[in-house]
C-alpha positions in Angstrom: 164.9 -0.1 164.5 164.7 1.7 161.3 165.4 4.8 163.5 168.3 2.6 164.9 169.8 1.4 162.2 169.7 5.4 160.8 171.6 6.3 164.1 173.7 3.5 163.4 175.0 4.0 159.8 174.8 7.7 160.2 177.5 7.1 163.1 179.7 4.9 160.5 179.2 7.8 157.7 180.4 10.1 159.9 183.6 8.1 161.6 185.5 7.8 158.7 184.7 11.8 157.3 186.7 12.1 160.3 189.2 10.1 159.8 189.4 11.4 156.3 189.9 15.1 157.4 193.2 14.5 159.8 195.3 12.3 157.1 194.8 15.6 154.4 196.7 18.3 157.5 198.4 16.2 157.6 199.5 15.3 154.1 200.7 19.7 154.3 204.2 18.8 156.2 205.7 16.9 154.0 205.0 18.5 150.6 206.1 21.7 152.9 209.4 19.7 153.2 209.4 18.7 150.3 209.4 22.2 148.5 212.2 22.9 150.9 214.1 20.3 149.6 213.5 20.4 146.1 214.5 24.6 146.5 218.1 23.8 148.2 219.2 20.5 145.6 218.3 22.5 143.1 220.2 25.6 144.3 223.4 23.4 145.4 226.3 23.5 143.1 227.5 19.8 144.1 225.8 16.8 142.1 222.8 15.6 144.9 221.0 12.2 144.0 218.1 10.7 146.6 217.4 7.3 146.3 214.7 4.8 147.8 214.8 1.6 149.8 214.9 0.2 146.3 217.5 2.1 145.4 215.6 3.8 142.7 215.8 8.4 142.2 213.7 10.5 143.6 215.5 13.6 143.3 217.9 15.0 140.7 219.4 18.0 141.6 219.9 20.5 139.1 224.0 20.2 139.1 223.1 16.3 137.6 220.8 17.3 134.8 223.2 19.8 133.9 226.3 16.9 134.0 224.4 14.1 132.7 222.2 15.3 129.8 219.2 13.5 131.6 216.0 15.5 132.8 214.5 14.9 136.2 211.5 13.0 134.7 214.0 10.7 133.0 215.7 9.6 135.6 212.5 9.3 137.8 212.0 6.1 139.6 214.9 4.1 138.1 218.3 2.5 139.4 221.3 4.7 138.6 223.3 0.8 138.2 220.9 0.8 135.3 222.1 3.7 133.1 224.4 5.9 135.2 227.1 3.6 135.8 229.9 1.8 133.5 229.0 -1.6 133.7 232.2 -2.8 135.7 231.4 -0.5 138.2 228.1 -1.6 139.2 228.9 -4.1 141.9 230.8 -1.3 143.6 227.8 1.0 142.9 225.2 -1.9 144.8 227.6 -2.8 147.8 228.0 1.2 148.6 224.3 1.5 148.4 223.6 -1.3 151.0 226.3 -0.2 153.3 224.6 3.4 153.5 221.0 1.3 154.1 222.6 -0.3 156.8 224.1 3.1 158.4 227.5 3.8 157.5 228.9 6.9 155.3 231.6 6.1 152.4 233.5 8.4 150.4 234.5 7.0 147.0 234.9 7.8 143.1 232.6 6.5 140.1 232.3 6.7 136.5 229.1 7.6 134.9 227.9 7.6 131.6 226.6 10.9 130.3 223.0 11.5 128.0 225.5 11.7 124.5 227.8 8.8 126.0 230.6 10.5 127.9 232.7 8.8 130.7 232.1 11.3 133.4 234.6 10.5 137.0 233.0 11.4 140.4 233.9 11.8 143.9 230.6 10.5 145.9 230.1 11.1 149.8 227.0 8.9 150.5 225.6 9.1 153.6 222.5 6.8 155.5 219.0 7.1 156.3 217.1 10.4 156.0 215.4 10.8 159.6 212.1 11.2 158.9 211.5 10.2 155.6 209.2 7.4 154.2 210.5 6.9 151.0 214.1 8.8 150.8 216.7 6.8 152.7 219.9 7.4 151.5 221.7 11.0 150.0 225.0 10.7 147.7 226.6 14.0 146.6 229.4 15.0 144.2 231.4 16.5 142.2 232.6 16.4 138.8 236.5 15.0 139.1 237.2 16.7 136.1 236.0 20.1 136.8 237.2 20.2 140.3 241.0 19.2 138.7 240.4 21.5 136.2 239.5 24.6 138.8 242.1 23.4 141.0 244.2 24.0 138.0 243.1 27.3 137.2 243.3 28.0 140.7 247.2 27.4 140.9 247.9 29.4 137.7 245.9 32.0 139.1 247.9 31.4 142.3 251.3 31.3 139.5 249.9 34.9 137.6 249.2 36.5 140.8 252.4 35.9 142.7 254.7 37.1 140.5 252.5 40.3 140.7 251.8 40.6 144.5 255.7 40.1 144.6 256.8 42.6 142.0 254.2 45.5 143.2 255.9 48.3 144.6 253.1 48.7 147.4 253.9 46.6 150.3 250.5 44.1 150.6 250.1 42.6 154.3 247.4 40.0 155.5 246.8 40.4 158.8 244.1 38.0 161.0 241.4 39.2 164.0 243.7 39.4 166.4 245.6 42.1 163.9 249.1 39.2 163.7 250.6 38.8 160.3 249.8 36.4 157.8 251.1 36.7 154.8 253.8 39.5 153.5 255.0 40.3 149.7 258.6 41.4 149.2 257.8 44.8 149.3 257.1 44.8 152.6 260.5 43.4 153.1 262.3 46.2 151.7 260.0 48.9 152.9 260.5 47.3 156.9 263.8 46.0 156.4 262.2 43.0 158.2 262.6 39.0 156.3 259.4 38.3 155.8 260.0 35.0 158.1 260.4 38.0 160.7 256.9 39.5 159.7 254.8 37.1 159.7 253.5 36.3 163.3 254.4 39.9 164.5 251.3 42.3 165.2 251.1 45.0 163.0 251.4 47.6 166.1 255.1 47.0 166.5 255.3 48.2 162.4 253.9 51.8 163.9 255.3 54.5 166.1 253.8 53.8 169.3 252.2 57.1 169.9 249.4 55.8 167.4 249.3 51.5 168.3 246.7 52.4 171.1 244.6 54.0 168.1 245.5 52.1 165.5 244.5 48.9 168.0 240.9 50.2 168.6 240.0 51.6 164.6 241.0 47.8 164.0 239.0 46.8 166.1 236.2 48.4 165.3 236.7 47.8 161.5 237.2 43.5 161.6 233.4 44.3 163.7 232.5 45.6 160.0 234.5 45.3 157.5 234.5 46.6 154.1 237.0 48.8 151.7 238.2 52.7 153.0 241.4 54.0 152.8 242.9 54.4 156.0 244.6 57.6 155.7 242.4 59.8 154.2 243.1 62.8 156.4 245.3 61.5 158.9 249.0 61.9 158.8 250.3 58.0 159.3 253.6 57.1 159.8 255.6 53.8 159.3 258.3 52.1 161.9 261.3 50.5 160.1 263.5 47.9 161.9 265.8 50.7 162.4 263.5 52.7 164.6 263.4 55.4 161.6 260.0 56.8 160.8 258.4 57.5 157.5 254.9 58.6 156.0 252.7 56.5 154.7 249.3 55.9 153.0 247.5 52.7 153.5 244.7 51.1 152.0 242.0 48.9 153.9 240.8 46.0 151.9 239.5 42.0 153.1 239.2 38.9 151.7 237.3 35.6 153.5 238.4 32.5 153.8 238.0 29.1 155.6 239.7 30.4 158.7 237.6 34.1 159.2 237.9 37.2 157.2 241.5 38.2 156.5 242.1 42.3 156.8 244.7 43.5 153.7 246.7 46.5 153.7 248.2 47.8 151.0 250.8 50.3 152.2 252.9 53.0 150.4 256.0 54.5 151.2 254.8 58.3 150.7 258.2 60.3 151.5 258.9 61.3 147.9 255.2 62.7 148.0 255.7 64.1 150.8 258.6 66.1 149.8 257.0 66.9 146.6 253.9 68.4 148.7 256.4 70.1 150.8 258.0 71.7 147.8 254.9 72.7 145.8 253.7 74.3 149.3 256.7 76.2 149.6 256.8 77.6 145.6 253.0 78.7 146.7 254.7 79.9 150.0 257.2 81.7 147.6 254.7 82.6 145.0 252.9 84.4 147.5 255.9 86.3 148.7 256.1 87.1 145.3 252.8 88.3 144.3 252.9 90.3 148.2 256.5 91.6 146.8 255.0 93.1 143.8 251.3 94.4 145.3 254.2 96.0 148.0 256.2 97.0 145.1 253.1 98.6 143.0 251.8 100.4 146.2 255.2 102.6 147.1 256.0 103.3 142.9 252.0 104.7 143.0 252.8 107.0 146.1 256.6 107.6 144.2 254.6 109.3 141.3 252.5 111.3 143.8 255.2 112.5 145.5 257.4 115.5 145.0 259.1 116.0 147.9 263.1 114.2 148.0 262.9 113.1 151.4 259.8 112.0 152.3 259.4 109.7 149.4 262.8 108.6 149.4 261.5 107.6 152.8 258.7 105.7 151.7 261.1 103.5 149.9 264.1 103.1 152.4 261.1 101.4 154.7 259.9 98.6 151.4 263.7 98.3 150.9 263.7 96.9 155.0 260.2 95.1 154.5 261.7 93.2 151.7 265.1 92.2 152.9 263.9 92.3 156.8 266.8 94.6 157.9 266.1 96.5 161.0 267.3 100.0 159.5 268.3 101.9 156.3 269.4 105.3 154.1 270.1 106.6 150.9 273.2 108.4 149.7 273.4 110.6 147.0 276.7 111.3 145.1 277.3 115.4 145.5 278.7 115.7 141.6 280.9 118.5 142.9 282.9 117.0 145.8 282.4 113.1 144.4 280.8 111.9 147.8 278.2 110.2 149.0 275.7 112.4 151.1 273.2 111.2 153.4 269.6 112.4 152.1 267.1 110.2 154.5 267.2 107.4 156.8 265.5 105.1 159.4 267.1 104.8 162.3 270.1 105.9 163.0 271.3 108.9 165.6 273.0 112.0 165.1 276.5 110.1 165.9 276.5 108.2 162.7 275.1 110.4 160.5 277.6 112.6 161.7 280.4 110.0 160.7 278.8 109.0 157.9 278.5 112.6 156.7 280.4 112.4 154.1 281.7 109.2 152.0 284.1 109.3 149.2 285.0 105.8 146.7 288.7 105.7 148.8 286.5 105.0 152.4 286.6 101.8 153.8 283.3 101.5 154.5 281.1 99.0 152.6 279.5 102.0 150.6 282.8 103.4 150.0 283.6 100.1 148.4 280.5 99.9 146.7 280.5 103.2 145.1 284.5 102.9 143.8 283.8 99.1 142.4 280.5 100.0 141.4 279.0 96.8 142.6 276.7 95.8 145.6 278.8 95.1 148.8 277.8 92.5 151.3 279.9 92.7 154.7 277.9 89.5 156.9 279.2 90.8 159.6 281.6 93.8 160.1 282.9 92.6 163.1 284.6 89.7 161.3 285.3 92.4 158.7 289.3 93.6 158.8 288.2 97.0 156.8 285.3 97.6 159.3 288.4 98.7 161.9 287.8 102.3 161.3 284.2 102.2 161.8 283.2 99.8 164.5 282.6 101.8 167.5 280.0 104.3 165.9 278.4 100.7 164.0 278.0 99.0 167.3 276.7 102.2 168.9 274.3 102.4 165.9 273.0 98.6 166.5 273.6 96.4 163.9 276.0 94.0 162.6 275.8 93.3 158.7 274.6 95.6 155.9 274.1 95.5 152.4 275.6 98.7 149.7 273.7 98.7 146.3 274.5 101.5 143.8 272.1 103.8 142.2 272.9 104.3 138.6 271.0 107.1 136.2 270.0 106.3 132.3 273.2 107.3 131.5 274.6 104.4 133.3 276.9 106.3 135.7 276.9 106.4 139.3 273.9 108.8 141.2 273.4 107.5 144.5 273.5 104.4 147.7 271.2 102.1 149.1 271.7 100.5 151.7 270.4 98.1 154.2 271.6 97.1 158.1 270.6 94.5 160.2 270.9 94.0 163.8 272.5 90.3 163.4 275.0 88.8 161.5 273.4 88.0 158.2 273.5 87.1 154.6 270.5 88.7 152.2 269.6 85.5 149.8 270.4 85.6 146.6 266.6 86.0 145.8 265.7 88.0 148.2 268.6 90.9 146.6 266.4 90.7 143.1 263.4 91.2 144.7 265.7 94.0 146.5 267.0 95.2 143.2 263.3 96.4 141.9 262.8 98.7 145.1 266.5 100.0 144.3 265.4 100.5 140.7 262.3 102.1 141.7 265.1 105.0 144.2 266.6 105.8 140.8 264.1 106.6 139.0 261.9 109.1 141.9 265.4 110.3 141.8 266.0 111.2 138.1 262.2 112.7 138.0 262.7 115.1 140.4 265.3 116.1 138.5 264.0 116.3 136.2 261.2 118.1 137.5 263.3 120.7 139.2 265.1 121.1 135.3 261.1 121.7 134.2 260.2 124.2 137.0 263.8 126.0 136.1 262.6 126.3 132.6 259.6 127.6 133.9 261.1 130.3 136.0 263.2 131.0 133.1 260.2 131.2 130.8 258.5 133.5 132.7 261.7 135.8 133.2 262.2 135.5 129.7 258.5 136.8 128.9 258.9 139.6 131.7 262.1 140.7 130.1 260.4 140.2 126.7 257.4 142.5 127.7 260.1 144.7 128.8 262.7 145.2 125.6 259.3 145.0 123.3 258.2 147.9 125.4 260.9 149.5 124.8 261.5 149.5 120.9 258.2 150.2 120.6 258.1 153.8 123.5 261.9 154.6 122.3 263.2 153.1 119.4 259.9 153.5 117.1 259.4 156.7 117.7 262.9 158.2 117.4 262.9 156.0 113.6 259.6 158.1 112.8 261.3 161.4 114.2 264.2 160.7 111.9 262.4 159.4 108.8 260.7 162.7 109.1 263.2 164.9 109.5 264.8 163.1 106.1 261.8 163.6 104.3 261.6 167.4 105.4 265.2 167.6 104.8 264.4 165.7 100.8 261.7 168.4 100.5 263.7 171.3 101.1 265.5 173.7 98.5 268.7 173.0 99.5 268.3 169.6 98.2 269.8 168.8 94.7 269.0 166.0 92.7 272.0 163.0 93.4 271.2 164.4 97.8 267.3 163.9 97.0 267.5 160.6 95.7 270.5 159.4 98.9 267.4 161.2 101.0 265.1 159.1 99.4 266.8 156.2 99.8 267.5 156.4 103.8 264.1 157.0 104.3 263.2 153.5 102.8 266.1 152.1 105.1 264.2 154.2 107.8 260.6 152.6 107.0 262.5 148.9 106.7 264.3 149.1 109.9 261.2 150.4 111.4 259.1 147.8 110.5 261.6 144.7 111.3 261.6 146.3 114.7 258.0 146.4 115.0 258.2 142.2 114.4 260.8 142.2 116.7 258.5 143.8 118.7 255.7 141.1 118.2 257.7 138.4 118.7 259.0 139.5 121.6 255.8 140.4 123.5 252.2 140.3 120.7 250.9 143.6 121.6 247.3 142.1 119.4 247.0 139.5 121.8 246.1 141.9 124.3 244.3 144.2 122.4 242.3 141.8 119.5 242.6 138.1 121.2 244.2 135.2 120.4 241.8 134.8 117.6 243.1 137.6 115.6 246.7 137.0 116.6 246.8 133.6 115.5 245.2 134.4 112.2 248.4 137.0 111.5 250.6 134.3 112.4 249.2 132.3 109.7 248.4 135.2 106.9 252.4 136.6 107.7 253.3 132.8 106.9 251.5 132.2 104.3 252.5 135.8 102.7 256.4 135.3 102.7 256.6 131.2 101.9 253.5 130.6 99.4 252.2 127.7 101.7 248.7 127.2 102.5 247.5 128.0 105.7 244.1 127.0 106.5 243.0 128.5 110.1 239.5 128.0 111.7 238.6 129.0 115.1 235.4 127.2 116.4 233.8 128.0 120.0 236.3 130.2 121.2 235.4 131.4 124.6 235.1 135.7 124.5 237.7 135.8 127.5 241.0 133.7 128.1 243.5 133.6 130.7 246.6 135.7 129.8 248.7 133.0 130.7 246.5 130.4 128.7 246.4 132.9 125.5 250.1 133.6 125.3 250.9 129.5 126.2 249.2 128.7 123.1 250.1 131.5 121.0 253.9 130.2 121.8 252.7 126.7 120.8 251.6 128.6 117.3 254.1 130.6 117.2 257.0 128.0 117.4 254.9 125.4 115.5 255.0 127.4 112.5 258.5 128.9 112.6 259.0 125.2 112.4 257.1 124.5 109.3 258.8 127.7 108.0 262.4 126.5 108.5 262.7 122.2 108.5 259.0 120.9 107.6 259.1 121.1 103.6 255.6 121.2 103.6 252.7 122.3 101.0 249.8 122.8 103.2 249.1 123.3 106.7 246.3 123.4 108.7 245.8 125.1 112.0 242.5 125.0 114.6 241.9 126.9 117.7 238.5 125.1 119.5 236.7 125.1 122.4 235.7 122.0 123.7 235.3 120.8 127.3 235.3 122.8 129.6 239.0 124.4 128.3 240.3 125.2 124.5 242.3 123.1 122.3 245.2 123.9 120.0 246.2 121.7 116.9 248.7 122.6 113.7 249.0 119.9 111.2 252.1 120.1 108.1 252.5 118.1 105.7 255.7 118.4 105.3 259.0 115.7 106.3 258.4 114.6 109.6 261.0 113.7 111.9 262.0 110.8 114.7 260.0 112.3 118.2 262.1 110.2 120.2 265.6 111.6 118.2 264.5 115.0 118.9 264.5 114.9 122.3 267.5 112.5 123.1 269.5 115.8 121.3 268.6 118.0 124.0 267.5 120.8 122.0 265.5 123.0 124.1 262.5 123.6 121.0 260.4 120.8 122.2 261.2 120.7 126.0 260.2 124.2 126.5 256.7 123.9 124.4 256.4 121.3 127.1 257.0 123.4 129.8 254.9 126.1 128.4 252.0 123.8 128.8 252.7 122.3 132.0 253.0 126.0 133.8 249.2 126.1 132.1 248.2 122.7 133.4 247.9 121.1 129.8 248.2 118.5 128.1 250.9 118.1 125.2 251.6 115.7 122.4 253.4 115.6 119.2 252.5 113.1 116.7 255.3 112.7 113.6 257.2 110.3 111.7 259.4 110.5 108.9 258.0 111.3 105.4 254.3 111.6 107.4 254.5 115.0 108.6 253.9 116.5 111.8 251.2 116.9 113.9 251.5 119.7 118.0 248.2 119.2 120.0 247.6 121.1 123.0 244.8 121.5 125.4 244.1 123.5 128.1 241.2 123.2 130.7 240.1 126.2 132.3 238.3 125.0 135.4 239.9 125.9 138.3 238.4 122.9 140.2 241.0 120.4 140.5 239.2 117.4 140.7 237.1 118.7 137.8 240.3 119.4 135.6 241.8 116.4 136.4 238.4 114.8 134.9 238.8 116.6 132.2 242.0 115.8 131.3 241.6 112.1 131.0 238.6 112.2 129.2 241.3 114.1 126.5 243.5 111.2 127.0 240.3 109.0 126.1 239.5 110.8 123.7 242.6 110.9 121.8 243.8 106.9 122.1 240.0 106.0 120.2 
């Protein structure tokens, strides 16, 4: 019996254990639900109150707490009619609660009293029983009508403020739905597309773009609506829009979106970029023009460099003709020089012409009716856009047609003295008139051609001067020899005869005195003849060398003028070429002569020095000085002859002088025969003097 009782008691004790475990497991579900409900209600922006069947508060969310000032603990288990609902509305509140218990939801308004005594009007939505709930039976959600009205007023104010901005915006603003139909358009859109606003609303966006873009636009917009984002749609694309009148214009479109109750709307900000495109086109044209200008200057510099290396007239002019033809886009061209004796233009270089043309225009005078003749006559550029339409060209049309050109321009070439020296002409196979800009650039080539012609003429003059100097030195040498070998000997013999007569017995006192005076005159004449012979050709230069010859020149000038002259010679090579010695001697001789005649110097210095693979000469004085440019422009041969003498031995000549600051003449002659080496020496010498 005891054993059975123990078993029974164990069974009775075990049974409650099993029953108590099951409720513990079931409690987890309501608890999780409560936590979820609490999380949702507290994050809701609307007011939310949950009441049990007795009308007591079981849930009072954060929005309610913020509005009333009561905490959850202060309101839990209390009836709203007891402290929240204003007295005059309590009956209506109870009736609403009872209808909700009966399963009838309702919409109502009531005033609540906050903890600090304020009355707040709330619009309520009251629902019935909560499915599956044991205690919570009614849920009421509400909004603060004052706050709601304030928000609506704020929204109206915002709309009132934004609408003028929307309407006055320079950009067109369109809103489209997911069917790509326009639901909103501002005033700028009406102006831009030429449609009224009523015509735009409901229209498909594809109707506002050219047909060639429509399929791509539809695909792009469909893809965009699947994942809306802000982006500029015009980047890298050439977009165009279509006005009501069918005219296309370039646009830039930026795309945004807004969310509405009806779904996502795409917002298009459309800008007419016609003016921007024009500016970009103008900028592109300016860049192209600038690039062309740069290339023109590069070609001009290259042509100028080649011209300065050229010493042959025809080859150099053909080079500049090619550049001028390329500059104007011409097909042929020629350069004529003015024959100063005949006063006619003669073709000296050309591109693209045959013998018939060259013979026909072999000589052109100012009386000629051709473009070149008219240009020579008027001293101005002549443009003939179409020779067939130019009456003055009638005598030349046959030869012009055979030559194959229809248009021509002739630009006169002027020398530094302002006188015409030639003509630079270009010819075009079709009627054509070059622009003013092209002609201004062509003038740069015409100027180079004129400079080239003048340079070659100056070089020819220098060559003539060099030949003259060489011939003069040869003549001087022969004359000096004649003076020394013939006249000096004759004078010596005459002096001896006079001396013999003077010492003879027949010579009385007066006769002896006369013979003595005659002998002295013969001696002075012999000395003068010796000096003249030395000036014509310094024999001492060959007998004793450059150093001795220059020292003697310095000593003689110092003795005759009283001007102290310092002479220094350093590291002079043992032997110098005859032409180099003669050049340096003549430069020193001319400089010392100028010091005696013009300088008014109180002292002078002459240095002769071997250096850098050559020999240098420098003569300085402290005299009055002069303006070198004035002397050059005066046409005197002294300075020119010195420069030409130095050029003939491939040397460098430089003269520096200013009024009141004395004068310095400097010469350097390289002795290396290698042309490249000599050029480097000259370059180094120039750099040394520059520093």
